DOPA-141195 format. One line per 5 residues: number of its first residue (from 1); their letters; for each residue x, y, z of N, C-alpha, C. Coordinates in pm, whole numbers, plus 50000, padded with zeros to 5 digits. Example, Ala and Ser with C-alpha at 12.3 -4.5 7.8 and 13.67 -1.06 7.14 Angstrom:
2
1 = AS = 51319/49431/50780/51230/49550/50780/51320/49670/50780 ~ 51285/49775/50708/51367/49894/50714/51290/50003/50787 $
// end
This chain:
341
1 = MNKQI = 93356/67391/23686/93269/67382/23804/93302/67473/23915 ~ 93438/67477/23940/93483/67567/24051/93444/67719/24025 ~ 93454/67753/23894/93424/67891/23865/93271/67914/23886 ~ 93187/67817/23852/93046/67835/23880/93017/67843/24025 ~ 93083/67766/24113/93063/67771/24253/93104/67904/24303 $
6 = MQGSY = 93218/67960/24252/93264/68086/24298/93167/68204/24267 ~ 93112/68196/24149/93023/68305/24100/92894/68287/24179 ~ 92846/68172/24207/92732/68154/24286/92735/68192/24437 ~ 92862/68181/24486/92875/68201/24627/92906/68353/24663 ~ 92999/68407/24583/93037/68550/24618/93091/68619/24500 $
11 = GGATA = 93038/68585/24372/93083/68649/24251/93050/68795/24247 ~ 92941/68836/24317/92902/68973/24319/92981/69069/24409 ~ 93061/69010/24498/93146/69102/24594/93250/69176/24515 ~ 93256/69313/24553/93352/69397/24488/93420/69494/24596 ~ 93528/69551/24557/93579/69654/24633/93611/69779/24539 $
16 = SADMV = 93618/69900/24591/93638/70017/24505/93779/70022/24464 ~ 93798/70079/24346/93932/70106/24296/94012/70194/24387 ~ 93947/70292/24457/94005/70377/24550/94077/70297/24655 ~ 94009/70191/24709/94072/70121/24817/94195/70042/24772 ~ 94195/69992/24646/94300/69926/24594/94415/70024/24571 $
21 = RMLFT = 94388/70147/24528/94497/70248/24511/94561/70279/24640 ~ 94480/70292/24745/94531/70323/24871/94621/70208/24925 ~ 94573/70080/24894/94665/69970/24930/94804/69981/24869 ~ 94808/70015/24731/94929/70023/24669/95012/70139/24723 ~ 94949/70246/24751/95017/70363/24814/95103/70319/24937 $
26 = YLEFQ = 95028/70247/25026/95081/70198/25147/95200/70106/25123 ~ 95177/70013/25031/95283/69913/24991/95414/69988/24930 ~ 95389/70087/24858/95507/70156/24803/95588/70224/24916 ~ 95516/70272/25011/95578/70333/25128/95659/70230/25204 ~ 95605/70104/25206/95676/69998/25279/95781/69929/25189 $
31 = KVDTG = 95808/69987/25071/95912/69933/24977/95883/69800/24925 ~ 95759/69763/24910/95724/69633/24858/95724/69644/24707 ~ 95762/69546/24634/95762/69531/24493/95617/69541/24437 ~ 95565/69652/24402/95422/69656/24362/95399/69596/24223 ~ 95509/69598/24145/95496/69546/24002/95478/69391/24008 $
36 = MLEAV = 95538/69332/24112/95521/69191/24127/95374/69157/24168 ~ 95322/69248/24260/95189/69230/24315/95084/69255/24197 ~ 95109/69342/24111/95007/69358/23999/95010/69230/23903 ~ 95121/69176/23894/95129/69051/23813/95058/68933/23880 ~ 95075/68931/24005/95011/68815/24084/94868/68829/24081 $
41 = AGIDR = 94816/68959/24105/94667/68984/24103/94609/68985/23970 ~ 94689/69013/23866/94636/69024/23732/94567/69156/23709 ~ 94627/69273/23761/94568/69399/23738/94674/69507/23703 ~ 94634/69608/23646/94715/69733/23617/94662/69842/23707 ~ 94736/69876/23807/94676/69976/23904/94659/70114/23843 $
46 = FQLDR = 94706/70138/23729/94683/70271/23660/94578/70269/23552 ~ 94518/70146/23544/94396/70131/23456/94286/70046/23531 ~ 94243/70089/23644/94146/70005/23714/94004/70053/23674 ~ 93911/69943/23677/93775/69975/23671/93731/70041/23801 ~ 93608/70086/23801/93560/70159/23919/93552/70058/24037 $
51 = RIPVT = 93510/69941/24012/93487/69830/24115/93576/69714/24070 ~ 93640/69651/24167/93733/69538/24140/93669/69407/24205 ~ 93669/69296/24128/93603/69172/24186/93689/69133/24310 ~ 93615/69077/24406/93676/69043/24536/93787/68939/24511 ~ 93765/68847/24417/93869/68744/24394/93996/68806/24356 $
56 = TVNRL = 93998/68910/24281/94118/68985/24246/94176/69055/24368 ~ 94090/69122/24441/94137/69195/24563/94201/69100/24663 ~ 94130/68975/24686/94190/68880/24776/94322/68833/24734 ~ 94347/68810/24603/94477/68767/24553/94575/68878/24576 ~ 94544/68996/24558/94636/69111/24594/94663/69118/24737 $
61 = WQAAR = 94558/69111/24812/94574/69109/24967/94667/69005/25020 ~ 94648/68877/24974/94734/68780/25023/94875/68791/24974 ~ 94894/68830/24853/95029/68852/24802/95102/68965/24878 ~ 95022/69073/24901/95080/69194/24966/95126/69149/25115 ~ 95034/69080/25179/95065/69034/25322/95188/68947/25316 $
66 = EASGD = 95202/68857/25237/95324/68772/25228/95450/68853/25189 ~ 95440/68945/25091/95553/69024/25047/95605/69116/25151 ~ 95509/69166/25234/95545/69264/25340/95631/69194/25452 ~ 95607/69063/25479/95666/69002/25584/95629/69048/25720 ~ 95517/69118/25728/95470/69173/25853/95356/69094/25913 $
71 = PDFGV = 95384/69035/26027/95281/68957/26097/95166/69033/26141 ~ 95176/69169/26157/95066/69258/26194/95029/69346/26077 ~ 95031/69284/25954/94997/69365/25832/94861/69429/25838 ~ 94762/69370/25895/94631/69424/25911/94617/69549/25991 ~ 94676/69541/26102/94678/69657/26201/94755/69774/26142 $
76 = HLGEA = 94873/69745/26080/94947/69863/26026/94883/69922/25906 ~ 94821/69833/25821/94751/69880/25705/94621/69965/25751 ~ 94560/69919/25858/94441/69997/25906/94477/70139/25952 ~ 94595/70137/26025/94645/70267/26074/94671/70367/25961 ~ 94736/70307/25849/94767/70395/25740/94647/70443/25666 $
81 = FIHLA = 94545/70351/25654/94423/70393/25585/94347/70500/25654 ~ 94353/70505/25787/94294/70619/25856/94329/70761/25794 ~ 94459/70771/25766/94513/70895/25705/94491/70893/25554 ~ 94516/70789/25488/94510/70781/25334/94372/70803/25283 ~ 94266/70761/25365/94131/70772/25321/94058/70897/25360 $
86 = QGHLL = 94131/70991/25416/94063/71118/25470/93992/71194/25352 ~ 94043/71188/25232/93978/71254/25117/93868/71183/25050 ~ 93848/71058/25098/93739/70968/25036/93602/71021/25080 ~ 93506/71012/24990/93368/71065/25019/93317/71002/25151 ~ 93339/70868/25167/93291/70798/25281/93331/70868/25411 $
91 = FSVMR = 93455/70906/25427/93512/70959/25536/93484/71117/25545 ~ 93455/71175/25437/93402/71320/25446/93266/71322/25512 ~ 93181/71221/25481/93049/71215/25536/93066/71197/25689 ~ 93161/71115/25733/93179/71100/25873/93240/71227/25939 ~ 93327/71297/25868/93395/71416/25929/93297/71522/25959 $
96 = YSPTL = 93191/71535/25870/93092/71645/25898/92974/71607/25979 ~ 92963/71487/26023/92862/71444/26106/92867/71510/26248 ~ 92750/71526/26313/92754/71596/26441/92810/71522/26566 ~ 92799/71384/26570/92833/71303/26681/92902/71182/26629 ~ 92975/71109/26721/93040/70985/26685/92937/70878/26634 $
101 = GAALE = 92818/70878/26705/92710/70794/26675/92668/70811/26526 ~ 92652/70934/26493/92609/70962/26352/92712/70928/26255 ~ 92846/70955/26287/92957/70914/26200/92965/70767/26186 ~ 92950/70692/26291/92943/70540/26284/92834/70496/26191 ~ 92715/70553/26217/92602/70511/26121/92626/70533/25987 $
106 = KLFRF = 92694/70646/25949/92727/70682/25812/92835/70584/25754 ~ 92936/70556/25845/93035/70463/25800/92975/70320/25761 ~ 92886/70279/25841/92828/70142/25820/92730/70147/25697 ~ 92650/70264/25692/92554/70260/25575/92620/70270/25443 ~ 92728/70353/25443/92799/70375/25303/92915/70295/25296 $
111 = HCLMT = 92930/70190/25376/93060/70106/25374/93076/70050/25239 ~ 92978/70020/25163/92988/69949/25043/93067/70044/24939 ~ 93067/70175/24966/93142/70260/24867/93287/70225/24877 ~ 93334/70164/24980/93469/70115/24987/93478/69973/24945 ~ 93403/69890/25018/93404/69749/24989/93268/69684/25038 $
116 = DIVQP = 93224/69580/24962/93097/69511/25016/93136/69368/25052 ~ 93258/69346/25082/93312/69210/25131/93240/69178/25264 ~ 93233/69278/25349/93165/69262/25483/93069/69376/25491 ~ 92961/69359/25575/92872/69473/25602/92868/69493/25758 ~ 92940/69586/25805/92936/69618/25954/92795/69655/25995 $
121 = RTITE = 92762/69629/26123/92638/69667/26180/92652/69684/26327 ~ 92558/69737/26395/92572/69764/26540/92449/69699/26611 ~ 92471/69656/26725/92356/69609/26827/92390/69673/26958 ~ 92283/69711/27029/92298/69779/27158/92260/69677/27265 ~ 92347/69663/27365/92323/69578/27481/92348/69653/27605 $
126 = NDTVH = 92241/69689/27674/92243/69771/27793/92317/69906/27767 ~ 92440/69926/27820/92506/70053/27808/92624/70050/27715 ~ 92626/69933/27636/92735/69917/27532/92678/69899/27396 ~ 92750/69939/27298/92730/69917/27158/92830/69825/27095 ~ 92785/69714/27026/92870/69618/26972/92869/69634/26819 $
131 = CLLNR = 92995/69660/26765/93013/69673/26614/93053/69526/26561 ~ 92970/69476/26479/92988/69335/26424/93006/69343/26271 ~ 93079/69237/26221/93107/69226/26078/93017/69115/26019 ~ 92912/69156/25952/92827/69062/25879/92905/69009/25759 ~ 92908/68881/25736/92957/68828/25609/92847/68828/25514 $
136 = KYPNL = 92858/68922/25413/92760/68930/25311/92762/68803/25226 ~ 92877/68747/25206/92894/68621/25130/92954/68522/25221 ~ 92875/68437/25289/92921/68342/25383/93034/68256/25346 ~ 93045/68221/25215/93158/68130/25164/93278/68211/25133 ~ 93275/68339/25147/93396/68421/25110/93495/68412/25236 $
141 = PLARQ = 93620/68367/25203/93721/68369/25313/93755/68506/25353 ~ 93765/68524/25493/93800/68653/25545/93931/68640/25629 ~ 94032/68691/25587/94169/68667/25661/94166/68744/25790 ~ 94243/68682/25885/94267/68756/26007/94295/68898/25993 ~ 94394/68928/25908/94438/69069/25888/94328/69158/25835 $
146 = QVEAT = 94231/69107/25757/94123/69192/25702/94033/69241/25822 ~ 94010/69151/25916/93931/69186/26030/94006/69288/26119 ~ 94133/69269/26135/94206/69359/26221/94213/69491/26156 ~ 94230/69501/26029/94239/69625/25956/94103/69701/25967 ~ 93988/69627/25950/93861/69691/25955/93833/69751/26095 $
151 = FTIIF = 93865/69672/26207/93844/69726/26332/93937/69843/26366 ~ 94060/69838/26317/94152/69944/26337/94106/70072/26266 ~ 94051/70067/26144/93999/70178/26080/93874/70233/26155 ~ 93780/70150/26198/93668/70203/26261/93706/70282/26398 ~ 93789/70221/26480/93823/70274/26598/93910/70395/26582 $
156 = GSLNV = 94006/70384/26497/94101/70492/26466/94034/70620/26407 ~ 93939/70593/26319/93863/70699/26259/93783/70778/26358 ~ 93714/70709/26441/93633/70774/26548/93724/70849/26644 ~ 93832/70800/26672/93928/70868/26770/93975/70996/26703 ~ 94006/70993/26575/94054/71120/26513/93943/71217/26509 $
161 = LSAKP = 93818/71177/26485/93710/71279/26474/93660/71329/26613 ~ 93672/71251/26718/93607/71283/26849/93671/71415/26907 ~ 93584/71499/26953/93633/71614/27029/93661/71583/27173 ~ 93631/71455/27222/93667/71419/27349/93727/71272/27343 ~ 93829/71252/27427/93888/71122/27420/93795/71009/27463 $
166 = FSLEE = 93798/70898/27392/93720/70790/27442/93795/70655/27418 ~ 93755/70542/27484/93819/70422/27468/93715/70307/27441 ~ 93765/70196/27407/93678/70076/27384/93656/70000/27520 ~ 93563/69912/27511/93540/69819/27623/93605/69683/27596 ~ 93599/69635/27471/93647/69504/27445/93662/69493/27294 $
171 = VAFCF = 93745/69403/27261/93761/69367/27106/93768/69216/27110 ~ 93685/69156/27029/93683/69005/27016/93692/68956/26869 ~ 93763/68844/26851/93792/68795/26719/93763/68653/26702 ~ 93718/68613/26590/93679/68472/26559/93807/68383/26550 ~ 93918/68446/26502/94042/68365/26483/94112/68338/26611 $
176 = ERPAS = 94195/68240/26609/94266/68202/26732/94376/68301/26764 ~ 94417/68296/26895/94517/68385/26942/94649/68384/26851 ~ 94695/68490/26793/94820/68485/26725/94934/68471/26813 ~ 95060/68444/26748/95177/68431/26841/95203/68558/26921 ~ 95183/68675/26867/95207/68796/26939/95085/68879/26928 $
181 = TAELK = 95043/68945/27050/94927/69035/27039/94968/69170/27085 ~ 95097/69195/27077/95147/69321/27129/95093/69439/27056 ~ 95085/69433/26919/95031/69544/26832/94882/69565/26850 ~ 94815/69454/26868/94671/69475/26892/94643/69542/27020 ~ 94715/69504/27127/94702/69560/27259/94742/69713/27252 $
186 = RVFDV = 94845/69744/27168/94890/69881/27160/94774/69967/27088 ~ 94716/69919/26987/94611/69995/26916/94485/70005/26996 ~ 94437/69893/27053/94308/69896/27111/94313/69920/27261 ~ 94416/69881/27325/94431/69909/27468/94316/69861/27552 ~ 94258/69738/27518/94146/69687/27599/94157/69534/27605 $
191 = PLSFG = 94087/69473/27684/94095/69324/27687/94057/69270/27544 ~ 94137/69164/27510/94116/69102/27373/94068/68959/27396 ~ 93982/68913/27312/93933/68776/27319/93942/68712/27174 ~ 93985/68591/27182/94002/68513/27054/93920/68382/27055 ~ 93904/68325/26930/93832/68213/26911/93675/68222/26948 $
196 = CREDR = 93625/68347/26931/93486/68383/26954/93393/68345/26846 ~ 93258/68351/26885/93167/68315/26774/93154/68424/26665 ~ 93187/68547/26699/93174/68648/26608/93286/68762/26637 ~ 93326/68832/26535/93417/68946/26555/93332/69063/26600 ~ 93380/69125/26713/93307/69239/26762/93399/69344/26824 $
201 = LVLRK = 93360/69471/26812/93436/69588/26874/93330/69650/26965 ~ 93359/69669/27088/93265/69707/27186/93294/69841/27247 ~ 93207/69943/27242/93225/70067/27301/93109/70101/27390 ~ 93135/70211/27475/93027/70248/27560/92917/70332/27480 ~ 92797/70309/27510/92683/70380/27447/92697/70535/27457 $
206 = ESLEY = 92742/70574/27573/92751/70721/27599/92850/70789/27505 ~ 92946/70717/27461/93056/70775/27376/93000/70815/27239 ~ 92882/70750/27195/92824/70788/27066/92772/70929/27066 ~ 92746/70985/27187/92693/71126/27197/92818/71224/27185 ~ 92940/71181/27187/93061/71276/27184/93050/71355/27054 $
211 = PIRSA = 93070/71482/27066/93058/71570/26938/93186/71550/26854 ~ 93171/71589/26726/93286/71578/26629/93329/71724/26598 ~ 93454/71749/26614/93500/71891/26608/93477/71955/26477 ~ 93472/71872/26366/93462/71924/26228/93320/71917/26180 ~ 93230/71899/26263/93079/71884/26219/93036/72016/26145 $
216 = DPAYL = 92968/71981/26032/92915/72097/25953/92793/72045/25876 ~ 92677/72096/25928/92546/72039/25866/92534/72065/25710 ~ 92579/72177/25666/92559/72197/25521/92654/72111/25446 ~ 92778/72088/25481/92868/72005/25415/92818/71854/25423 ~ 92769/71828/25544/92718/71688/25564/92603/71661/25462 $
221 = SAHES = 92509/71753/25445/92400/71732/25358/92436/71713/25221 ~ 92534/71787/25174/92577/71780/25032/92661/71646/25007 ~ 92753/71607/25098/92824/71487/25084/92740/71363/25102 ~ 92644/71370/25198/92560/71257/25222/92467/71232/25090 ~ 92417/71335/25034/92340/71326/24910/92414/71257/24799 $
226 = LAEDL = 92538/71303/24783/92630/71234/24682/92652/71086/24713 ~ 92680/71058/24841/92699/70923/24885/92581/70831/24852 ~ 92459/70885/24880/92337/70810/24858/92333/70780/24705 ~ 92356/70877/24621/92353/70854/24475/92450/70754/24428 ~ 92569/70761/24486/92671/70663/24438/92641/70528/24491 $
231 = MNGLS = 92587/70515/24613/92549/70387/24660/92437/70318/24592 ~ 92343/70407/24550/92226/70352/24473/92272/70300/24339 ~ 92380/70367/24285/92424/70324/24161/92500/70200/24152 ~ 92541/70148/24271/92611/70025/24277/92520/69902/24265 ~ 92389/69924/24288/92286/69810/24282/92228/69809/24154 $
236 = GGEEV = 92215/69688/24099/92150/69664/23971/92002/69684/23989 ~ 91940/69655/24101/91807/69678/24126/91778/69757/24248 ~ 91664/69784/24275/91623/69865/24394/91643/69788/24519 ~ 91715/69842/24616/91737/69775/24739/91612/69770/24824 ~ 91606/69673/24917/91493/69676/25012/91482/69803/25088 $
241 = ASKVA = 91598/69857/25141/91595/69978/25209/91531/70095/25137 ~ 91562/70108/25000/91496/70210/24917/91348/70190/24910 ~ 91310/70066/24896/91164/70043/24891/91102/70084/25013 ~ 91164/70040/25126/91106/70065/25261/91100/70218/25282 ~ 91202/70288/25243/91209/70433/25267/91095/70506/25187 $
246 = GLVER = 91063/70454/25063/90950/70512/24984/90825/70494/25052 ~ 90803/70376/25108/90673/70339/25180/90662/70432/25302 ~ 90772/70444/25383/90778/70517/25507/90742/70660/25472 ~ 90792/70710/25365/90771/70853/25330/90615/70880/25300 ~ 90564/70785/25222/90426/70798/25192/90334/70783/25316 $
251 = TILKG = 90376/70697/25406/90300/70675/25535/90306/70813/25613 ~ 90418/70869/25635/90443/70992/25705/90356/71108/25641 ~ 90358/71119/25510/90291/71225/25443/90137/71214/25448 ~ 90097/71086/25477/89945/71058/25501/89910/71092/25642 ~ 90010/71134/25733/89981/71174/25864/89968/71049/25962 $
256 = EPPRI = 90027/70938/25916/90027/70811/26001/90170/70782/26040 ~ 90184/70721/26159/90324/70682/26212/90377/70563/26135 ~ 90503/70567/26093/90556/70449/26024/90573/70331/26108 ~ 90518/70214/26071/90528/70092/26151/90579/69985/26062 ~ 90680/69909/26119/90735/69796/26037/90634/69696/25993 $
261 = AVVAR = 90541/69673/26081/90433/69565/26044/90355/69605/25932 ~ 90328/69735/25919/90245/69779/25805/90325/69785/25677 ~ 90452/69825/25686/90542/69831/25565/90569/69681/25521 ~ 90588/69589/25612/90611/69442/25583/90486/69395/25501 ~ 90365/69436/25549/90249/69386/25486/90235/69443/25341 $
266 = QLAVS = 90272/69566/25326/90275/69627/25189/90368/69555/25103 ~ 90483/69509/25152/90589/69436/25070/90555/69290/25057 ~ 90457/69241/25122/90410/69096/25119/90520/69015/25170 ~ 90573/69051/25282/90678/68966/25361/90646/68973/25504 ~ 90706/68885/25580/90684/68888/25724/90784/68990/25781 $
271 = VRKLQ = 90749/69038/25905/90830/69138/25982/90969/69092/25993 ~ 90990/68954/26030/91120/68897/26053/91196/68895/25921 ~ 91127/68865/25807/91198/68859/25677/91255/68996/25644 ~ 91165/69100/25671/91200/69240/25631/91316/69279/25718 ~ 91310/69249/25846/91421/69284/25942/91556/69228/25893 $
276 = LSLQE = 91549/69098/25858/91671/69032/25812/91725/69090/25680 ~ 91637/69126/25587/91677/69187/25461/91735/69324/25484 ~ 91677/69405/25570/91748/69531/25610/91874/69510/25669 ~ 91889/69412/25765/92013/69381/25836/92128/69351/25731 ~ 92095/69277/25623/92185/69243/25532/92242/69367/25458 $
281 = EGINF = 92161/69471/25449/92197/69596/25383/92269/69697/25482 ~ 92282/69654/25611/92349/69737/25709/92263/69842/25771 ~ 92126/69824/25778/92039/69926/25838/91924/69863/25903 ~ 91851/69941/25982/91735/69886/26039/91616/69977/26009 ~ 91491/69937/26049/91370/70010/26016/91376/70142/26086 $
286 = RDIAN = 91412/70156/26215/91417/70273/26287/91504/70382/26227 ~ 91622/70336/26177/91714/70434/26105/91657/70485/25975 ~ 91587/70406/25912/91520/70450/25785/91409/70548/25816 ~ 91326/70523/25920/91223/70617/25956/91278/70750/26002 ~ 91397/70743/26082/91447/70869/26126/91510/70948/26009 $
291 = HTRKR = 91578/70871/25924/91643/70934/25808/91534/70999/25719 ~ 91424/70939/25705/91317/70985/25620/91253/71109/25690 ~ 91226/71102/25812/91173/71218/25891/91275/71333/25877 ~ 91402/71315/25888/91502/71425/25884/91490/71478/25739 ~ 91485/71402/25638/91479/71456/25503/91360/71539/25484 $
296 = LAKRF = 91244/71494/25524/91117/71555/25508/91120/71687/25593 ~ 91178/71686/25713/91190/71794/25801/91262/71909/25730 ~ 91372/71875/25664/91452/71981/25598/91372/72037/25481 ~ 91304/71948/25411/91216/72000/25295/91112/72097/25347 ~ 91046/72061/25453/90938/72145/25513/90992/72279/25559 $
301 = LRQPN = 91105/72268/25626/91170/72392/25689/91215/72490/25584 ~ 91238/72440/25460/91276/72526/25350/91152/72607/25296 ~ 91033/72567/25341/90907/72638/25297/90878/72744/25401 ~ 90904/72872/25365/90889/72984/25469/90751/72989/25532 ~ 90643/72960/25463/90514/72979/25512/90465/72860/25611 $
306 = TTICD = 90555/72756/25622/90517/72650/25719/90588/72670/25844 ~ 90512/72678/25958/90570/72698/26089/90641/72577/26130 ~ 90731/72593/26232/90805/72488/26295/90708/72390/26360 ~ 90595/72450/26420/90500/72371/26489/90422/72279/26379 ~ 90400/72341/26268/90330/72258/26162/90418/72147/26113 $
311 = VAFLL = 90553/72182/26108/90643/72067/26054/90639/71957/26157 ~ 90648/71990/26290/90648/71885/26395/90517/71801/26376 ~ 90398/71865/26358/90272/71794/26341/90279/71708/26218 ~ 90330/71764/26102/90333/71683/25976/90412/71556/25993 ~ 90518/71562/26069/90601/71449/26088/90561/71354/26201 $
316 = GFSEQ = 90449/71378/26260/90395/71289/26363/90443/71309/26499 ~ 90511/71429/26529/90550/71449/26664/90438/71515/26738 ~ 90413/71461/26867/90304/71509/26953/90330/71655/27001 ~ 90459/71691/27019/90493/71819/27069/90610/71875/26991 ~ 90608/72005/26977/90723/72068/26911/90855/72052/26971 $
321 = SAFNH = 90853/72040/27109/90975/72025/27184/91036/71886/27147 ~ 90957/71790/27127/91013/71654/27088/91079/71656/26946 ~ 91009/71733/26853/91069/71758/26722/91201/71830/26731 ~ 91200/71935/26811/91321/72020/26831/91434/71929/26871 ~ 91411/71844/26971/91510/71750/27028/91563/71655/26919 $
326 = AFRRW = 91468/71597/26849/91508/71499/26737/91590/71566/26629 ~ 91541/71684/26581/91610/71754/26475/91759/71795/26521 ~ 91774/71826/26646/91905/71875/26695/91990/71740/26688 ~ 91939/71626/26729/92017/71499/26739/92059/71456/26592 ~ 91965/71482/26492/91995/71443/26357/92102/71539/26296 $
331 = TGRTP = 92100/71666/26321/92170/71765/26251/92270/71845/26326 ~ 92259/71848/26458/92341/71930/26546/92291/72070/26558 ~ 92173/72099/26496/92118/72239/26503/91968/72222/26539 ~ 91910/72335/26588/91765/72336/26619/91698/72364/26473 ~ 91568/72334/26470/91500/72369/26343/91504/72514/26310 $
336 = RQYRE = 91506/72604/26417/91512/72749/26393/91646/72787/26333 ~ 91756/72717/26393/91891/72757/26344/91905/72702/26202 ~ 91842/72598/26172/91856/72540/26030/91782/72631/25940 ~ 91667/72674/25974/91589/72766/25886/91657/72897/25868 ~ 91723/72951/25961/91796/73082/25962/91932/73071/25900 $
341 = G = 91991/72950/25901/92125/72940/25855/92126/72898/25710 $
// end
């Protein structure tokens, strides 16, 4: 019965073998007995499947935390992952993004390439952006150190990429205040809150416009395309976001503006239901519409007989200047620069 309950509640949750290998690399550096951990978790790190069941990963995580004897295991692991994961496709997509906001959107959109234990998302409140951790499987236990590691990776990765220094506004945790918060204060250097309703990492909205020093539109397009293919391959069926993207594209090509109410009606669901389904996949309707417009814009711009003004009109922009501004926000280049480059 317990096995049935487990499978029904979060049996589909997995993590990538890459993440498990990075964990072992960190543990070896910390002189932890990795052979013992393999035995406890029931895995052979040299013969891993592409995806690892979360129950196995959690056994490994708990054993590693205990074996390390480090009360700040999550923070220190997160700091190590910032460097260990630089060669991973997920972080390559971030590295070639034009701005911190674009990199954050890519991190959350393709987060399942690393793990689908949680699905990060953002909400905007006035002049701040809140990064939240959605529990994709509500019954799945999430240790304090896992939350700390996730937030450390998010903040640390953006800091490494940013061409301008930036800081957070606040970090809040669901768990109660630990015996020592010195390491959390060192890493985040902002007010910390504990025992909150949700885990959140808060930054100023303006910082999302900060440029990334390694931005490269060509490399971004290639890596993002591969990430899309890999992410789609993780799902046994077509995700809601993919269905919505297809309907949005058809709507745009018909010369009509994409509206969530129209798409919801085509999918025979309410607008609220569609919003919640997309939220579970870590994206919203506006992002899908913008991503689809960007993809179509690149396709049209590769057609030499189509003027930039025509492309703007085909995508539903009332003026070419508005299209120029949007395309530069998406790619870091003007339509003319993209066409000539």
